[in-house]
FITOR-214707 format. One record per residue (C-alpha): residue number from 0; residue in three letters; x, y, z. Coordinates in Angstrom, 1 decimal, decimal comma, padded with zeros to 4 digits, m for minus. Each point is the difference from the previous one (the first is absolute). Layout:
NUM; ALA; X; Y; Z
...
END
This chain:
0; MET; m008,5; 002,6; 030,8
1; GLN; 003,7; 000,1; m000,9
2; ARG; 001,4; 003,4; m000,9
3; PHE; 001,1; 000,3; m003,6
4; PRO; 003,8; m000,5; 000,0
5; TYR; 000,8; 002,6; m002,6
6; TRP; 003,5; 000,9; 001,1
7; ARG; 001,1; m003,6; 000,7
8; LEU; m001,0; m001,1; m003,4
9; SER; 001,3; 003,2; m001,7
10; SER; 003,4; m000,3; 001,6
11; PHE; 000,3; m003,7; m001,1
12; TYR; m000,8; 001,0; m003,6
13; PHE; 002,4; 002,9; 000,2
14; THR; 002,9; m002,2; 001,1
15; TYR; m000,9; m002,9; m002,4
16; TYR; 000,0; 002,2; m003,0
17; MET; 003,0; 001,9; 001,2
18; PHE; 001,8; m003,4; m000,4
19; VAL; m001,5; m000,3; m003,5
20; GLY; 001,1; 003,6; m000,8
21; ALA; 003,5; m000,8; 001,1
22; PHE; 000,1; m003,5; m001,6
23; VAL; m001,8; 000,2; m003,3
24; PRO; 001,7; 003,1; m001,7
25; TYR; 003,5; m000,7; 001,4
26; TRP; 000,5; m003,8; 000,5
27; GLY; 000,6; m000,5; m003,7
28; LEU; 002,7; 002,7; 000,1
29; TYR; 001,6; m001,9; 002,9
30; LEU; m000,1; m003,2; m002,0
31; LYS; 001,5; 001,7; m003,0
32; SER; 002,8; 001,4; 002,2
33; VAL; 001,1; m003,5; 000,9
34; ASN; 000,2; m000,8; m003,7
35; PHE; m003,2; m002,0; m000,7
36; SER; m001,5; 000,1; m003,6
37; ALA; m003,5; 001,2; m000,8
38; VAL; m001,2; m003,6; m000,3
39; GLU; 001,5; m000,9; 003,4
40; ILE; m001,5; 003,1; 001,6
41; GLY; m003,4; m001,0; m001,6
42; VAL; 000,3; m003,5; 001,4
43; LEU; 000,9; 001,2; 003,5
44; LEU; m002,7; 002,6; 000,1
45; SER; m002,6; m002,4; m001,4
46; LEU; 000,5; m002,1; 003,2
47; PHE; m002,2; 002,4; 001,8
48; GLN; m002,7; m000,5; m002,5
49; VAL; 000,4; m003,8; m000,2
50; SER; m000,4; m000,3; 003,7
51; ARG; m003,2; 002,0; m000,2
52; ILE; m001,5; m002,8; m002,1
53; PHE; m000,2; m002,4; 002,9
54; SER; 001,2; 001,6; 003,2
55; PRO; m002,9; 002,5; 000,7
56; SER; m002,6; m002,8; m000,7
57; PHE; 001,7; m002,2; 002,7
58; TRP; 000,0; 002,8; 002,6
59; GLY; m003,5; 001,1; m001,0
60; TRP; m001,3; m003,5; 000,5
61; LEU; 001,7; m000,2; 003,4
62; ALA; m001,5; 003,4; 001,0
63; ASP; m003,6; m001,0; m001,0
64; ARG; 000,4; m003,5; 001,4
65; THR; 001,1; 001,3; 003,5
66; ASN; m002,1; 003,2; m000,2
67; ARG; 003,1; 001,8; 001,1
68; ARG; 001,7; 002,3; m002,5
69; VAL; 002,3; 002,3; 002,0
70; VAL; 002,0; m002,8; 001,5
71; TRP; 001,0; m001,1; m003,5
72; ILE; 000,9; 003,6; m000,9
73; LYS; 002,4; 000,0; 002,9
74; LEU; 001,5; m003,3; m001,0
75; THR; 000,5; 000,9; m003,7
76; ALA; 001,5; 003,4; 001,0
77; LEU; 002,5; m001,7; 002,3
78; LEU; 001,0; m002,7; m002,5
79; GLY; 000,3; 002,7; m002,7
80; LEU; 002,4; 001,9; 002,3
81; LEU; 002,1; m003,1; 000,7
82; GLY; 000,1; m000,9; m003,7
83; TYR; 001,1; 003,4; m001,0
84; ILE; 003,1; m000,1; 002,3
85; GLY; 001,5; m002,5; m002,5
86; VAL; 000,8; 002,8; m002,5
87; PHE; 002,9; 001,1; 002,2
88; PHE; 001,8; m003,4; m000,4
89; GLY; 000,6; m000,3; m003,7
90; THR; m000,5; 001,4; m003,5
91; SER; 000,2; m003,1; m002,2
92; PHE; m003,0; m000,7; m002,3
93; VAL; m000,7; m003,4; 001,7
94; TRP; 000,2; 001,5; 003,5
95; LEU; m002,3; 003,0; m000,7
96; PHE; m002,4; m002,3; m001,9
97; PHE; m000,6; m002,0; 003,2
98; VAL; 000,1; 003,1; 002,3
99; MET; m002,5; 001,9; m002,1
100; ALA; m002,2; m003,1; m000,4
101; ALA; m000,2; m000,4; 003,8
102; LEU; m000,6; 003,7; 000,4
103; SER; m002,7; 000,1; m002,6
104; ILE; m002,0; m003,0; 001,3
105; PHE; m000,8; 001,9; 003,2
106; THR; m000,1; 003,7; m001,1
107; SER; m002,3; m000,9; m002,9
108; SER; m002,6; m001,3; 002,5
109; THR; 000,1; 002,8; 002,6
110; LEU; m002,0; 002,5; m002,2
111; PRO; m002,9; m002,2; m001,1
112; LEU; m000,5; m000,9; 003,7
113; ALA; 000,1; 003,7; 000,9
114; GLU; m002,5; 000,8; m002,8
115; ALA; m002,4; m002,6; 001,4
116; VAL; 000,3; 001,4; 003,5
117; THR; m000,4; 003,6; m001,2
118; MET; m003,1; m000,8; m002,0
119; ALA; m001,5; m001,7; 003,0
120; HIS; 000,6; 003,0; 002,1
121; ILE; m001,2; 002,7; m002,4
122; GLU; m003,2; m001,7; m001,1
123; PRO; m001,9; 000,3; 003,3
124; ALA; 001,5; 003,4; 000,6
125; ASN; m001,1; 001,2; m003,4
126; GLN; 003,5; 001,4; m000,7
127; PRO; 001,5; 000,4; m003,6
128; TYR; 002,8; m002,4; m000,7
129; GLY; 002,0; 002,8; m001,7
130; ARG; 000,2; 001,9; 003,3
131; ILE; 002,2; m002,8; 001,3
132; ARG; 001,8; m000,9; m003,2
133; VAL; 001,1; 003,5; m000,7
134; TRP; 002,5; m000,3; 002,9
135; GLY; 001,7; m002,8; m001,9
136; SER; 000,5; 002,4; m002,9
137; ILE; 001,4; 002,6; 002,3
138; GLY; 002,5; m002,5; 001,4
139; PHE; 001,0; m001,0; m003,5
140; ILE; 000,7; 003,7; m000,9
141; VAL; 002,1; 000,5; 003,1
142; ALA; 002,1; m003,0; m000,8
143; VAL; 000,4; 000,6; m003,7
144; LEU; 000,9; 003,7; 000,3
145; GLY; 002,2; m000,5; 003,1
146; LEU; 002,0; m002,8; m001,5
147; GLY; 000,2; 001,6; m003,4
148; LEU; 001,8; 002,9; 001,7
149; LEU; 002,1; m002,2; 002,2
150; LEU; 001,2; m002,3; m002,7
151; ASP; 001,3; 002,8; m002,2
152; PHE; 002,5; 000,7; 002,8
153; ALA; 000,4; m003,3; 001,9
154; GLU; 000,9; m003,5; m001,2
155; ILE; m002,8; m002,3; m001,2
156; GLU; 000,8; m002,3; 002,9
157; SER; m001,7; 002,5; 002,4
158; LEU; m003,2; m001,2; m001,5
159; LEU; 000,4; m003,3; 001,8
160; TRP; 000,0; 001,6; 003,4
161; CYS; m003,0; 002,3; m000,7
162; LEU; m002,0; m003,0; m001,0
163; LEU; 001,0; m001,9; 003,1
164; LEU; m001,2; 002,9; 002,2
165; ILE; m003,3; 000,2; m001,8
166; GLN; m000,6; m003,8; 000,2
167; ALA; 000,7; 000,0; 003,8
168; THR; m002,4; 002,9; 000,5
169; LEU; m002,7; m001,8; m002,0
170; PHE; 000,3; m003,0; 002,3
171; LEU; m000,4; 002,1; 003,1
172; LEU; m003,1; 001,8; m001,4
173; SER; m001,7; m003,4; m000,7
174; PHE; m000,5; m000,3; 003,8
175; LYS; m002,2; 003,2; m000,1
176; ILE; m002,6; m001,3; m002,5
177; PRO; m003,2; m001,2; 001,8
178; GLU; m001,7; m003,2; m001,1
179; PRO; m003,3; 000,8; m001,8
180; TYR; m003,4; m001,7; 000,4
181; VAL; m001,0; m001,8; m003,1
182; PRO; m003,8; m000,8; 000,0
183; PRO; m001,2; m003,2; m001,7
184; HIS; m001,3; 000,2; m003,6
185; HIS; m002,4; m002,0; m002,0
186; THR; 002,8; m001,2; m002,4
187; ASP; 002,0; m001,5; 002,9
188; HIS; m001,2; m003,5; m000,9
189; LEU; 001,3; 000,3; m003,6
190; PRO; 003,5; m001,3; m001,0
191; VAL; 002,1; 003,1; m000,9
192; TRP; 000,5; m001,4; m003,5
193; LYS; m003,7; 000,2; m000,6
194; ILE; 000,4; 003,8; 000,2
195; VAL; 003,3; 000,2; m001,8
196; THR; m001,3; m001,9; m003,1
197; ARG; m002,9; 002,3; m000,6
198; PRO; 000,6; 001,7; m003,4
199; GLU; m000,2; 003,5; 001,4
200; VAL; 002,6; m000,8; 002,7
201; LEU; 002,3; m001,7; m002,5
202; SER; m000,2; 003,0; m002,3
203; LEU; 000,9; 002,4; 002,8
204; LEU; 003,0; m002,2; 001,0
205; ILE; 001,2; m000,2; m003,6
206; GLY; m000,4; 003,8; m000,5
207; CYS; 002,0; 000,6; 003,3
208; CYS; 002,6; m002,5; m001,1
209; LEU; 000,6; 001,8; m003,3
210; MET; 000,0; 003,4; 001,6
211; VAL; 002,6; m001,1; 002,6
212; SER; 002,1; m001,7; m002,8
213; ALA; 000,4; 003,5; m001,5
214; HIS; 000,8; 001,6; 003,3
215; SER; 002,5; m002,7; 000,9
216; VAL; 002,1; 001,0; m003,1
217; TYR; m000,3; 003,6; 001,3
218; TYR; 000,9; m000,8; 003,6
219; SER; 003,0; m002,3; m001,0
220; PHE; 001,6; 002,0; m002,8
221; PHE; m001,2; 003,7; 000,0
222; SER; 002,9; 001,2; 002,1
223; ILE; 002,5; m002,0; m002,0
224; PHE; m001,5; 001,2; m003,2
225; LEU; 000,3; 003,7; 001,1
226; GLU; 003,5; m000,4; 001,5
227; ASP; 001,2; m001,5; m003,3
228; ARG; m001,4; 003,1; m001,8
229; GLY; 001,9; 002,4; 002,3
230; TYR; m002,5; 000,9; 002,7
231; SER; 001,4; 000,5; 003,5
232; LYS; m001,2; m002,0; 003,0
233; THR; m001,5; 003,2; 001,5
234; LEU; m002,0; 000,6; m003,2
235; ILE; m001,0; m003,6; m000,2
236; GLY; m001,3; 000,3; 003,6
237; ILE; m002,0; 003,1; m000,9
238; LEU; m001,6; m001,8; m003,0
239; TRP; m001,0; m002,8; 002,3
240; ALA; m001,3; 002,4; 002,5
241; VAL; m002,1; 001,9; m002,6
242; GLY; m001,9; m003,2; m000,7
243; VAL; m000,7; m000,7; 003,6
244; VAL; m001,0; 003,6; 000,8
245; CYS; m002,6; m000,4; m002,7
246; GLU; m001,0; m003,3; 001,4
247; ILE; m000,6; 001,7; 003,4
248; LEU; m002,3; 002,6; m001,6
249; MET; m001,9; m002,9; m001,6
250; PHE; m000,5; m001,7; 003,3
251; VAL; m001,4; 003,3; 001,3
252; VAL; m002,5; 000,4; m002,8
253; MET; m000,9; m003,7; m000,3
254; PRO; m003,2; 000,2; 002,2
255; LYS; m001,4; 002,6; m002,5
256; LEU; 001,0; m002,1; m003,0
257; THR; m001,5; m003,2; 001,4
258; ALA; m003,2; 001,9; 000,7
259; ARG; m000,2; 001,2; m003,6
260; PHE; 001,4; m002,9; m002,0
261; SER; m000,4; m003,7; 000,3
262; LEU; 003,0; m002,1; 001,1
263; LYS; 000,1; m001,6; m003,4
264; GLN; 000,2; 003,4; m001,7
265; ILE; 002,9; 001,0; 002,3
266; LEU; 001,9; m003,1; m000,9
267; LEU; m000,5; 000,5; m003,7
268; MET; 001,1; 003,7; 000,2
269; SER; 003,1; m001,1; 001,9
270; LEU; 000,9; m002,7; m002,5
271; MET; m000,3; 002,3; m003,0
272; LEU; 002,1; 002,7; 001,7
273; ALA; 002,6; m002,7; 000,7
274; VAL; 000,3; m000,7; m003,7
275; LEU; 000,7; 003,7; m000,6
276; ARG; 002,4; 000,2; 002,9
277; PHE; 002,4; m002,8; m000,9
278; ALA; 000,0; 001,0; m003,6
279; MET; 001,0; 003,5; 001,1
280; ILE; 002,9; m001,3; 002,1
281; GLY; 001,3; m002,1; m002,9
282; SER; m000,2; 002,7; m002,6
283; GLY; 000,8; 003,1; 002,1
284; VAL; 002,9; m000,9; 002,3
285; THR; 002,1; 002,9; m001,5
286; SER; m002,7; 002,5; 001,1
287; LEU; m000,3; 000,8; 003,7
288; ALA; m003,4; 001,6; m000,7
289; ILE; m001,4; m003,1; m001,5
290; LEU; 001,4; m002,2; 002,8
291; LEU; m001,6; 002,4; 002,6
292; LEU; m003,3; m000,2; m001,8
293; ALA; 000,2; m003,8; m000,2
294; GLN; 000,7; m000,1; 003,8
295; THR; m003,1; 001,9; 000,8
296; LEU; m002,0; m002,8; m001,6
297; HIS; 001,1; m002,2; 002,9
298; ALA; m003,0; 001,5; 001,8
299; ALA; m002,2; m002,1; m002,3
300; THR; 002,2; m003,0; m001,0
301; PHE; 000,7; m000,9; 003,7
302; GLY; m002,1; 002,3; 002,3
303; SER; m003,5; m000,3; m001,4
304; PHE; 000,6; m003,5; m001,3
305; HIS; 001,2; m001,4; 003,3
306; VAL; m002,8; 001,6; 002,0
307; ALA; m002,7; m001,3; m002,4
308; SER; 001,5; m003,5; m000,1
309; VAL; 000,3; m000,3; 003,8
310; ALA; m003,6; 001,2; 000,4
311; ILE; m001,3; m002,6; m002,5
312; VAL; 002,0; m002,8; 001,5
313; HIS; m001,4; 001,0; 003,5
314; GLN; m003,5; m000,2; m001,3
315; TYR; 000,5; m003,5; m001,5
316; PHE; 001,9; m001,5; 002,9
317; LYS; m001,8; 000,4; 003,4
318; GLY; 000,0; m001,7; 003,3
319; LYS; 002,4; m002,8; 000,3
320; HIS; 001,3; 000,5; m003,5
321; GLN; 001,1; 003,6; 000,6
322; ALA; 003,7; m000,5; 000,5
323; LYS; 000,1; m002,7; m002,7
324; GLY; m001,6; 002,4; m002,5
325; GLN; 002,6; 002,7; 000,5
326; ALA; 002,7; m002,7; m000,1
327; ILE; m001,3; m001,4; m003,3
328; TYR; m000,2; 003,5; m001,5
329; SER; 003,6; 000,5; 001,1
330; SER; 001,1; m003,4; m001,3
331; VAL; m001,5; 000,3; m003,5
332; GLY; 000,4; 003,7; m000,5
333; TYR; 003,3; 000,8; 001,7
334; GLY; 001,4; m003,5; 000,0
335; LEU; m000,7; m001,4; m003,4
336; GLY; m000,2; 003,5; m001,6
337; GLY; 003,2; 001,2; 001,6
338; THR; 001,9; m003,1; m001,0
339; ILE; m001,1; 000,3; m003,6
340; GLY; 001,0; 003,7; m000,1
341; GLY; 003,3; m000,4; 001,9
342; ILE; 001,3; m002,8; m002,1
343; SER; m001,3; 001,2; m003,4
344; GLY; 001,2; 003,5; 000,8
345; GLY; 003,5; m001,2; 000,8
346; TYR; 000,4; m001,9; m003,3
347; ALA; m001,5; 002,8; m002,0
348; LEU; 002,2; 002,6; 001,6
349; GLN; 003,2; m002,0; m000,6
350; TYR; m000,8; m000,9; m003,6
351; LEU; m002,4; 002,7; m001,3
352; GLY; 001,0; 003,1; 002,0
353; GLY; m002,0; 002,1; 002,4
354; GLU; m002,0; 002,0; m002,5
355; THR; m001,4; m003,1; m001,7
356; THR; m000,5; m001,8; 003,3
357; PHE; m002,3; 002,7; 001,4
358; MET; m001,9; 000,4; m003,3
359; LEU; m000,7; m003,7; 000,0
360; THR; m001,0; 000,2; 003,7
361; ALA; m003,1; 002,0; m001,1
362; ILE; m001,4; m003,2; m001,5
363; TYR; m000,7; m001,5; 003,4
364; PRO; m002,6; 002,6; 001,2
365; LEU; m001,5; 000,1; m003,5
366; ILE; m000,8; m003,7; 000,2
367; GLY; m001,2; 000,6; 003,6
368; PHE; m002,4; 002,7; m001,2
369; LEU; m001,6; m002,4; m002,4
370; VAL; m000,3; m002,8; 002,6
371; VAL; m001,7; 002,3; 002,6
372; ALA; m002,2; 001,7; m002,6
373; PHE; m001,5; m003,2; m001,3
374; TRP; m000,1; m002,3; 003,0
375; LEU; m000,2; 002,0; 003,2
376; LYS; m003,8; 000,5; 000,1
377; SER; m001,0; m000,7; 003,6
378; SER; m002,1; 002,2; 002,2
379; HIS; 003,0; 000,5; 002,3
380; ALA; 002,2; 001,5; m002,7
381; ASN; m002,8; 002,2; m001,4
382; SER; m000,9; 001,3; 003,4
383; HIS; 000,9; 003,4; 001,4
384; VAL; 001,7; 000,3; 003,4
385; ARG; m001,3; 002,9; 002,1
386; ARG; 002,0; 001,1; 003,0
END
């Protein structure tokens, strides 16, 4: 029996989310430094979400079709690295549009493939997903705090070199991930769309789409919003880190929560706390205490929500549909949802202001709460996960 590859998977998650921690909070600041407007920044950042609508599904189909997943992780990591290098050769909107489009097509697919591989490894080993995923959060904190301190003293262009180093490391680590064994399942004969179009699956995907729409506004414009209100990059980094520290704590306690509450209950609690969180950011930006409290809610709005969603998706999509299931979850949730949030947030920030933008953002998880509450009624969502 293959030994559980804990450190190989953990180091990959650590590095992948280190890239996210360097890119998400600070890339908007880099784009602002080269004189792009809020709408232009929203369009450029939304490319990562647009690519997630179609790209993960393509690579997921290839992975399930060939019954090889790690080889495609290696390829997407390599192509993502090559695509990123283009940022060093120009700063015009058109140039960065195509560079970021190329980068996003591949980097948006690496994680869903890695999620499918991870779930395939942890299920037979009876290991909790959060034990692996927590290292991604630690990597995010290392990047967001380290770069926050660095960028208060160094030029914003130093961000480009940090991201290049992380991307190269991620590519090298992809060669350490072992290919998992995926056993056949009784749903293998079904077309994947037979599973996707089930009402309970659609309700889950819609709820995820709306939750990610809200978070896309946060990921794209939180740093810009705070900098415009006089917060230093170090303090912005600390606020980001607070959210991720709380996310880590959530990953640690998730096995106890999933044993006590159903996955549906966890989703509903996460969505309702998201309504509160984004309303607090919009109404309390002048109060550091309120912002700190809002950031602690990241434990629920991302941490518990993500773990519960991945678990339900894995229960619905088994066997030869495993990689496609995680890819569809990424495409609809992070692709479509991220696009909606990124573009709508850019226009709202430019024409309505930051406070109004984040107050309106709370509407997304509120609608998501209603969708999940009324239509997610399957045994999978109502089950408890004991680990």
